[in-house]
N, C-alpha and C positions, 0 to 999 in steps of 0.2 A: 091146141096143143096138147102132144104125148108125154105123158111124163112117168117116168121110172123112178123107182126108189130102191138105192144099192145101200147094203147090208153084208157088213163082214161081220161073222161069226167066230169065235173061239171059244170051246168048252161054256158058253151063256145059257144052258139048260133053265138056271132059276129066270130068265128071263125075257128068254128070246120069243116064247109065246107071246106073252104082253105085249112084246114091240112089236110083230108080224100082225098082230090083232088090231094093235093101231091105225096100223097102215088100212088094213083091210076095211076097218069102221069109218075111214074118212067120208065127211061130206061130199069132196067130188075124186071117185077111188082113182087110183092109181092106174094107169094102163101094164105099169110092167112093176114085178114087185120081186127082184132078185136076191139071195142071200147065196153070198157065199160062206161056206162050210169049212173052214181052215184047219182042219184037221182034227177037227173037235173028239175025245175020249170020253165025254159023260152023254150025255142021253140028247142032247144040242139035234141030230141028225135024225131022230126016233121024233123027235118033235116036232122038226123042219116038215117029216116025211106026212104023218098027221093033216096037214095043208090040203094035200093033193094036186090039184091043179092050178090049188090058187093061188100059189108061187112058184118060182123059181128060183130052183137050187142046185147052187155050183159047187160043187164036191172036188176038195183039195185032199186026198188022203195024208199027206203028210204036212204038219203044219209048218207058216211059212216066217213065223216068228214076230213079224212086223205088220202092223194094221196095211202099211201102204201096199204091200204086195199082195193081200187077198184084195186090196180095192182094186187093184193096175187087172187083176184076170177076171175081177167082174164086169171092169170099163169093156171091155172090148163086146161082151154080151148085153151093155146096153141100145134097147129100142129107141130112149124116147127123144122127145126134141128138146127138155131138159131132163136132168136127173135129180132127187134130192140124195145126200148121202149122210146118213145116220149110223146108228152104234147099237148091239147088239141089248145095252143093257137103257136104251131109252124109249120112251114114249111121244108120241108125236099128237098133238092138240087137234082135235078135230076138224077143223078147219086149214091145218099145215098145208095141204098141198094146195088148196084152193087159193091160198095166201101166196103161197111160192107162183101158182101161172100168172097171178095179181102181177107179181113183181115184172115180171118180163112181157106181157103181152101187150105194152102200149109201148118198149121203151125195146127197139130192136140194137143199142149198143149195150147194152147190160153183158156182162159174162156172167159174174155169181151173185146173189142175192144172201146176205150172212143173216141168219135168224136168232130167234131172242129163246135163251135157255130157260129154266125153271128148273130148281133142284127141288126130288121129292123127298116130304117130310119124313126123318128120324130121329135123329139126336141133336147135340150141342153143336157137333162139327159141319151138320150138313144146314143148320141154320146160321152161321155161320158164313159158310159158302154160300146164300141163297143171300144173307146180305151183302157178299159182293156182287153176286148178279145184278139185286134190284141197283144198285149205287153204279157198277161198272157199266149197265147197260140202258139204263136211262139217263144218265149224266155223262161219260165219258166216251161209250160209242154212240149214243148220239150225235155228240159235237163231232167226232170224229166222220160222221157220215156230212155232217155240212163242210167241214173242211176237205172233202173226199178222202181219206186217211185212214180208212178201214183197214187194220193191221191182220186181224183174225177173225177168219170165216168160221164159227164151231164146227169142229168135224163132228158135234152130234145132229146139227141142223144148217145144212148149208144147201143153196142148190145153184147147179151149172146149167149153164148151155151146154149141149153135150157134143154139135159141132166144133166150138172155140175148144172146148176144153182138149177135147181129142186133139186136135190139133197144134196147139201152143202149150199145151200146162202136158197133163199125163202125172204121175204118180214118181215122184224121185223116192230114193231107197237111203238115201248120205244122210238124213236129219231125224230126229228121233218125234218129229212134229211135224206130221203131212199136212195138214189145217195153217196153219203157219206158213209153210214151203211154196204151194202153188198162192197163198194170198200175196206172199211177196213178190212170185213169178209176174202176176196180174199186173202189179205196179209198175213192176220194170217194161211191163209190154205197152204198158197207159194204157189197160184194160177196164172199163168201168166195173164198182162193186156197188151195191144199194143193200140200204138195212132196211131188212122187211120183219119190223117190229112184230107181225102179227102172224108168222110163223114160227108157232112158237112151239120146243121140244119139253118134257119132262124128266131129267136125267137122275140116273144115280150115281152121285157122290159120296166119296170115300166115310166109311165110319167110322173108323180106328187112328188115331195120330201116324199105326207108322202106316199104312195105306196112306194117307193123308201128304204123309213126306213124299214117301215114294211117288205121289201123282205129280206134286209141283215139281221136285225133280228134274222129272222128264219133260214140263214144262217149260222152268227154266234153262234147261240145257237146251230145248230146241230152240229156246228164243235166243238165244246166244252164237248156236248153230247157224240158226238161217240169218242172223245179223254178218255173222262174217260172211255168208254164202252171199248172201244178197246186196252187200254194204254200197253199192250203187244207185240204190232207192236213194240218198241220203239231196241226189242230187237237185230233187225237188224241195222246194221250199215246203209247203203242207208237209212233205214227210218229215222231213231235218225236226219239224215242232212236235211232230206225234212220237219220234222212236227218242228225240231230247227228254220227253217226259218219262219215257217207257224205260230207258235203259240209264241218262247219265242223272236224270235225278232221280232213280231209281236206287244206282251204288251213291251217290252223295245221303239220300234219305238213310238208307240201311249201315251204311260206317256211322252216318253219323248216331243212328237208334242205340250203338253198340257202342261209342265211346264216350256218347256225353256225363254217363256216370262216372269217367275215369278222367274228366277232363274238368269236371265242376259240380260236386253234388246239389247243389242250387239250381244251377241250368239245368240239371237233370230234371229237376220237382219240375221248373220252367214250363219243362220242355214237354215231361211225358204229361202232367193233369191238363194242359189244354186236347193235346193227343188225345187222353181217356174220352174226356170231354164230347170229342167228336167224333170218337167209336160210340159212344151210345145216342149220341143224335144220329150217327147212321142207322141203328138198329131204334128209333124210335120212329124213321123218315119208312122204312125197310117195312115194317110192323102195319104201317099206314096203308102201305101202300098195296101188300098183300093179304092185308086183313089177317097178319095170323101174329098174337102178342109174345107167342114162343121169340120171334126175330129180335123182343125191345130186353124180353128177358136173359137172353142169353148173349146179349151183344156183349156186356163186361168179361165174357170170358175169349172176343176177340182178341184182347191182347196178347194174348200164347200165340194164336196164330201168327200175329207180326210178326215175335221176336222168332218164331220157326221161318217163316215166308226171309226175312230179311237175312238171316243166317246162310238158306240155302242159297237165294240170291247170290250174296257175294261165293260163297262155295263154289257153286254152279260157274262164276268168272273166270275163277282162278284156275277151276281145273276144265275148263273148255277154249275160253279165250289165250290166259296166260298159259298154263302148262301142254295144253292142244291134246288134250283125251278124250277126243271125241266119244261121247255114249252114243249107242244103235240098241240098246236093248229094253224091251218091252215091256212095260208092267201092267199089266192088268187081275186090279185089285177083288175082291172076294163081292161077289153079287146077292143079292138079298131075293127073298122070295115075295115079296109081295109089291106093289105098285098101287100108291092111291094120288089119281091125277083128277084135276077138276074138270074135265070134260066130258061130263053124261057117261061117264062109266067107270067102274073101279075093277082091277084087275087083280084076280088074282092067277097064281099058278096053274094051267089048264083051265079054268075057264075064266069069261066074262061077262059080267053082271051087266046091264041095263039100271 
């Protein structure tokens, strides 16, 4: 089975070398690494050129302004039986390609495999995001897989059967979260998605509050956009259950979180204390799973993100659904110059140390 890796790149000079190196150092090397240089104005093009014939580079002179356009251009040049879509700020675990092949080789009815995301360690914000990943992927995503109701294939680590993807899906540009868009399409067509938990990638999460808020604005806006676009998927019972948890429960919880202290102070205290204990418990579980004590120590700060998340969730519901002011502006956070991934390599800008 031939495997391609598709990487969109726009001004990724701080991370693109590490990303490409992680693809080259796979235990099962990909047959094609295609990087779409989407109008980069920094040193990204120069760095990509330094790899020579080890990779293919498709250069778009003028930036398209949206990741899905770059991916669409690249898809036409993909030659693998399956392709793995990742991002220029992401490092693939050394067995990622091997695990992608395992997900497809014995089951011909599978159209896509959902990978497992880990956050590169940096500060309290990235620690809180890692808590999200641990709980979300080890509990909720696993449950979704059993229900055959996986609704988000991560944009940084998702694998697809190329022939089917080109035939029935491709990339649309009318929402701001392309990964959610084509996942919903698969459900509408009754195509099978599996959870490949050992297909692991390490991603750079926002390390400032402003970039974090911009990112979740895109995620929540895209969530409401895609629910409106693909609402017919609620016809399937498993989908209704999962989407109800995501959106109806999300609305109820968000509104309750903000108005509890207005309704009754005593009620708010009874609500807040168990929730705070729950958050610290999530941090403790995450610390054990990841063997990172910082996840427990930073867990109390997660309450800050809960307030931000609930506000932005409601904000985007009003903007995207009620006011119908669709946002299609792509936000790219500031990158960091160094990754550290527990995969046998420490990646620095410009070199890789075994």
